[in-house]
C-alpha positions, 0 to 999 in steps of 0.5 A: 500500500502506498500513501498520499504525502509519503509516496504520492501527491495530488497534482493539477494536470489535464491527464493525470491526478497523482505523481509519485513522491518516491519510486515504487517497486512491485514484483510480477511474473514478467521478468523474461521481458526485461526493459528499461525506459525513461519512465519505468524498468522491468528487471530480470527478477520480475521487479517492476520499478516506477520512478519518482515523479511518475504520473498516473490518473489512478484507477480509471472508470467509475471507481474511487481511489483509496490508499489500498488501490493506489499501488495497483493503479500506478502499476497498472498504468505503468504496465499499460504504458509499456504495452502502448510503447511496445516494451511488452507484447500485447499478449501479456495484457491479461497477465497484467490485468491479473497482476492488478487484481492480485495487487489490489487484494494484497493491499487489502481491497475486498474480493468484490471490489477487486473483481469489479476493478479487474473486470473493468480493465478486462472489458474496457482496457484494450483501447488503453493498452493498444500499441502506439509504437515499438516492435511487438 
């Protein structure tokens, strides 16, 4: 779980609501696809890193942002950005959405709410993950 003030802050921006005050690290099962870019890094051991000042719109859709959804929201936005930039293949979208669900659950989001968020990204997330550049 990450906290406002300590880990992220609210910002005024047309596309983003939050910015990391310090970087966050998450583990995933995607280390086979390691990369490093200006905005994020995925290490061979599966550590996914979003740096200080990474911006996010939080959990999109008819949802509400709370401390136990923020880590998942930042991470999911980062993974989808990696999909759009061609840093990860589109075939990983379902695995990324599963990561989001498990991140929410591990941060204390109840099963009903986590399922609601998960099915929201499964149904409506494809256009936000669509590749805009890259090799995959």
